[in-house]
N, C-alpha and C positions, 0 to 999 in steps of 0.2 A: 654252267657257262651259258650266258645269253649271247647269241650270235646276231650281229647287227650289220645291216647294209646302210650306208650313208649316201644320200642323193642330194646334190646341190650343184648348180651350174657355176657357182663362184668358187674357184680353186682354193682360195685362202680360207674361206668358211669351211669348205669340205675337209681340208687338211687339218684345220683346228678341231673339228668334230671327231675325225678319225683318231687324232692324238689323244683327245680327252677320253674317248670311249676305250681305247686300247690300254690306257693307263689305269682304268678303273678295275678293281678286283671283280672277278666273275663276269667280265665282258670281253668279247672278241669281235673286232670288225672283220667281216669275211669279204668285204669288197666296198668300193665306192664308185658312184656313177655320176656323170655330169648332166644327164637328161633322163626323161621318162623312158625312152626306148632302151637305153642301157640298163636302167633300173629293172625293167621287166625281164630282160635277158639274164641279168645277174641274180635276180630273185629266183628265177627258175633253176639256175645252175647251182646256187649255194643254199637255197631254202633257208633263209635267215629266220630267226624268231621275230625280229623287229626290223622294220624299215623306217629310218628317220628321213622324212621326205619333204623337200622344198616344194612349193606349189607353183611359183612363177619361174618357168624355165623355157628356153627356146626349143623349138621342135615340139615334142610331146610333153605337155605339162604334167605336174604332179597329180592332178585330179584324174586325168585319163589313165595315168600309170597306176594309181591306187585302185581304180576299178578293175584292172586286169590282175593286179597282184593279189588282191583279196579273193579272187576267184580261182587261184591256182594253189597247189600244194595241199597236203593233208596232214596236219591242219595248215591252213594258209598263214603266211606271215601277218603279223599285226603291223599296222601303219600308224606312225606318229608324225603328224604334220607340223612343220615349222612355218610360221607365218609372221608377218609384220604387224598386222592389226587383228584383234580378236573378233570384232564385229565386221566381218568381211564375207562377201559372197563366195569367195574361194573356200573359206572354211565351211560354209554351209554345204557347198558341193562335196567337200571331203566327207562330211557327215553322211550325205546322201549316198556316197559310193562305198561306205563301210569302214572309214578310218576309225581307229580306236582311241584317238586323242589328238590334241594339238597343243602346241606351246608357242609363245612369242619368241622371236629371235633374240630378244634381249634377256631371255631367261638366264639366271645364274647357273653355272656349271653343275652344282649339286642338285639343282631342281631338274635339270635335264636327265642326269643319271637316275634319279628317283623315278622320273617319268618312264624311262625305258624299262626299268624293272617292273613298274606297275603294269604297263601294257603287255609285257612279256608273260606276266602271270595270268593274263586273261581278263584283267580288270579294265574298266574304261577310265579315260582321263578327260572327262568333260564335266565341268561344274554345271549342275542342273540349271542354274540361273542363266549362265552364258548360253547353254544349248537352247533354252526357250527363247532368249533374245534373238539368237541367230535365226531360228525357225520362224518366229513371228515376223522378223524383218524380211526374209527372203522366200519363204515357202509360198507357192501359189495355192489358192484355195480351189479344190476340185469339187465336183458334184458327187455325192455318195453313190457308189455303184455305177458310175458312168464310165464310158470309154474303155480304155485299156485296163482299168482296175476292176471292172464288173466281174469278169471271169475269175480273176484271182480272189476277190473277196468272197465269191460264191463257194470257194473251197473251205472257208472257215466255218466252224460251228458258231452258234449264237454266242456261246460263252467265250470262245476265242476272240470273236469280234468285240465283245464287250470289254474284255481285258485289254485288248489293243487300244481301244478308245480311252480307257482310264490311264494307261501308260502314257499316251500322247498328251494327256492333261497334266502330266507331271507327278502322278501319284506313285508312291513306292509299292513294292509287292505286298508289304504288310498293310498299308493303307487300303489297297484294293481288296485284300483278304477280309479286312474288317467291314468294308462296304458290302461285299458279296456274302459275308458270313460263311467263309470257307477257310481252309488252312493256307498259309503262305506257300507251302509246297504245291498245293493245287493250283494256285495262281501261276507259279513258275512253270508248271506243266502245261497249262493252257497257253501261256506266252511262248514257251519254247516250241510247242507244236505249231502254233500260228506262224512263228518266224520261219520254221522249216518249210511250211507250205508256201510262204511268200518269198522264200529264198533270201531272207534278211540275215545279216551276220551278227548284228548286235542291237542293243536297246535303242541307241541313238538313231540308228538307221530305221528302226521300227517307228520311232516318233516322226521322223521326216515322212515316211511312207503314209502314215495315218493322216497327216496334214494334206499331202498331195492327193490322196484318195478321197478327200472330202469328209473324213470321219470327224475331223476337228476343224473349226474355222479360225484362222488367225484373227486376233483381236482388232487388228487394223482394218479388217474388212467387215466387222460386225456393225450392225446398225446402232447409232448412238441412242 
């Protein structure tokens, strides 16, 4: 049974999501919240598997709520963001804070149900092309090893740093393994260890981090 928390400030949308999810086999809505603060409290109380989260809400928004929710629980809930536009700075911020996926609000019901199942199983729901578009559009370009990132990056081994850079460039684990002439399992080990050191929760968040730390430069900022 996938336990779901629904968060949206519009009562009709929230009620519709609750009804849809409760009617689906294998799903149970454990609560619904109208803003970010309620979402954080209810996530702590009910420990859902998935939080279906609106981003634009009065008071505490969905991005701030996501940041706190993914840092609590063992394991923490997965957050599935609902948004109006895919190329949206709010969605970029959700990636940055550790969301596991996002859907447009006009998504068909069957697609929403499939998405909840996907993120509940531990998989990501970000199309690589959309993720790269978002990051290229909104990620600031940092200076490698500068400022707040210097101490964090210093904790990584040379190979962990190299793998993180390749991941940020959009390469799969197998492609990185081929590049480094190692096994795919070895790449996964380096990536997972690096993410633990940097306190990153998923691959998309790792890509955002790499851009902000200056390991990769957004194409819009590269010299022609």
